[in-house]
C-alpha angles and dihedrals in degrees: 000000000000140000113176131174137159125222124197133203110291096033115112092236096049117119127189090241101107128192118238092341094301116134099244138082118234122211106199117173105185142153119194139185103189127187134228099035138177138231098245144001091284109097094234138100090037110180146137088261086081138048134195110233107192139182123188139183096167143354101258122101093257094047102069137052123210120194116197098213125199111213129215092235137007114273095215094069094113094251130116115263133191121225123189141163126195108211116200116183089186139261139189092286099022127080115221108252146125119237118200119208127192114193089347093305118122101236107160139017126194122199100174132077092011112180122231103181122095114242148162121301114226136192112180146145109230140159109209130185095345096277094102091064132240119321094239102130116154090225118054097194124097105201123201118184101189145341123212125183120187120182122225092198095214125173090246092063114114116193111209124192131195103049098187107222118116090200095062125074119247114256088250090061096059113112117253096207116120121246088194132027119289139050127293117239112254115271133215097030110189128187117196128186105223097180140327091296105031139070127181121207121198136176142167119272116254119224111248094016118133098182144356138228122213122206113206112186090327097316113113123213112193134214100017131147136217123293095046115187123200117192140182092042124168126223113287146079121296127199121203137189131167138205134194125228144177134176092283106039149004122222125229116264121278124239115292121255126189137201133182129222113203137180092247105054094165118113110269093203126095114235095355094172095046091237088139094050109244096335108145093019102084101157108072138149118188089350128139141150121259131169115247110187106323097331138073118249135184109252112205119186131203115219127144082310129061110254111229142168124189141188125187110216115205134187096053124147122249117245090017129132118231131188123223129189140149145163133264096207096178140357140176120252114288092356115130125207130188141204113207149160131218141160093050099115098274140067116298115268125200138171132180145118146203101265132071105269147122109272103235110251112263131186138226131182124220121235126253092268101024120115097163141051135188115233113200141184115203142178111190121237128267095028090110099216146073139260123202121215132191143157097040108185129191117178133178142092118327119200116249122247092255093054122092125210125242119257119231106234130207128186123200119188122209117177108304096348139071127209114210121200132169143180118269118255120219111247095015118133094180147001139226124212123207116204112184092327097317114113122215110195134210097015128154134217125290097039120183122209111189141177093044122164124230109283146083121300131186124206137186133168136205135190126232142175135180094289107029146030118210130221122276118265124240114290120261112203121198128185114203119207131166088259095054093099111127107265095203116098115231092357094174096044091238087142098047112247095332109146093018122101141185093043115188117175090341126137135159118241136159119266119183092339097313133091117254135172115248114208118189130207113219128145085311130052114264112232146176126180141185126189108216113205135190096052123150121244118246090017128132119230133185122222121201137173146152133244096208098177138000140172119252115285092000115129124207128187141204114204150161131219141160095049098114100278143062119307113266127196139164131182144126147201100264132066106275145133115261104212105146102087118111126159138173121222120235125257092266101026122115099161139055135187117232116197143180118206144178111191120235129268097027093114100223148060144260128208120216132189143155098044110185134184120182136157118253100184 
């Protein structure tokens, strides 16, 4: 089983964790049973007495697990053998793992690097990279008696569409005939919100089926057909699965699909049908409007750059589920386009394909302090063609005019003081800060609290205006110790680049009354480093910093390396506080390298300030 995809700088799923020195990040969700195997990592003693039982989530050394499995009997004995793996992505009562069976005997279990993405199932004879030996078998036929796939339908499953490989059949082209007795579960289950009271469920017909059952939130309705329409629904999230049946057997359940009915069923996007050109979609690369049939559509073209179009949707509710869908109305041959969402408080999500179709509705849930999300349309680079999008629909609960959003709070300690800063809330005229139950009213960001004693302090902030007071933000807890002085030299760039080394395309300028470092992306990666000395071995540190300004679609990163572990970095392409980096020094490490970077060929610049490094344990 394999799902593989490459992400390049500028894409929301890109990570600075490159493969083989190439400037891309590879997501590779894969499970293998490989024969012949070997008893250890050394590529010797290769035989059919061993198998390699592998699990992958990427292509870097720390993103796959290889088990060198000793088998009860040699697999080249001329007899039929049964191979099986049970793939558990995880659930409330199910630990994520992959169990490998040989001739129905559980022989190996992997608990690390467990894939979650759906992918292609492969059976093949291959001879890679010389280690599998010489292809000199006496018999040149690879015989397969049957294949059976049974879904577990666990909450960790992630169904991914649009596997971009022109040499592989689309999932809809797979035969539905049974290699063993019984019915296949229905494929291509789609759940569509028609309006604020109605949902339509559709699926592919199953060969041999006489009827179908639909499970809606645990309640089964029997003997239904596709399409299946449910009306008079209340607000809430609904989960559906379907199974086929005839007089002799009943299939396993299909995958689960969900949809959300909300009070506000109107489209939350501006200009979703592109009737007003690109109004409301200000961030575009290789994007234009073209008529397809009788309607306008967004044409996004792949060149040596990824084509993209974005819209930031504001006024959303925290901790709320939203539904996103749209249409690919036209696309060039073998060119894939995607509809996605990011910057909502969770991992980016995208779905798409390379044929004209409706992108099945999918959901995302805003974070506890998130009131906005970025909707994007993309066509990855170097596909040399175009995809046309229309009818982009985002539904869910919009905040009322009297409601105020929740600020995102950060707290940076420095010696005996803490600086609080937070994101601005639209419509707010003032803010309150709570420190351990004591409220300080009408304060502004940043807010400095000084002369603090050693101890632990908790802070939260809320917005207000003349008619409303918003909810409190998430709590930021800071523990001050005598060692909590910022370990970064010249963290605010008040002394130019003093203390910082290896400067590439980096200069200090004033932004909003304060110094910041400007790092520019040209044909080389912009970079700035500082080696921090005097650290303690086996000690955890927290690294924070601010992106105070950046050009459109230009990503900047704050990171740490050379501390005794893998490089870690976080960043983005909007002004924000980066406060999620913690690392633990190695057993013999007393230094670390802090760096700021803006990867090459983005054609813009990012401004950084307030870099902080403090111990947390």
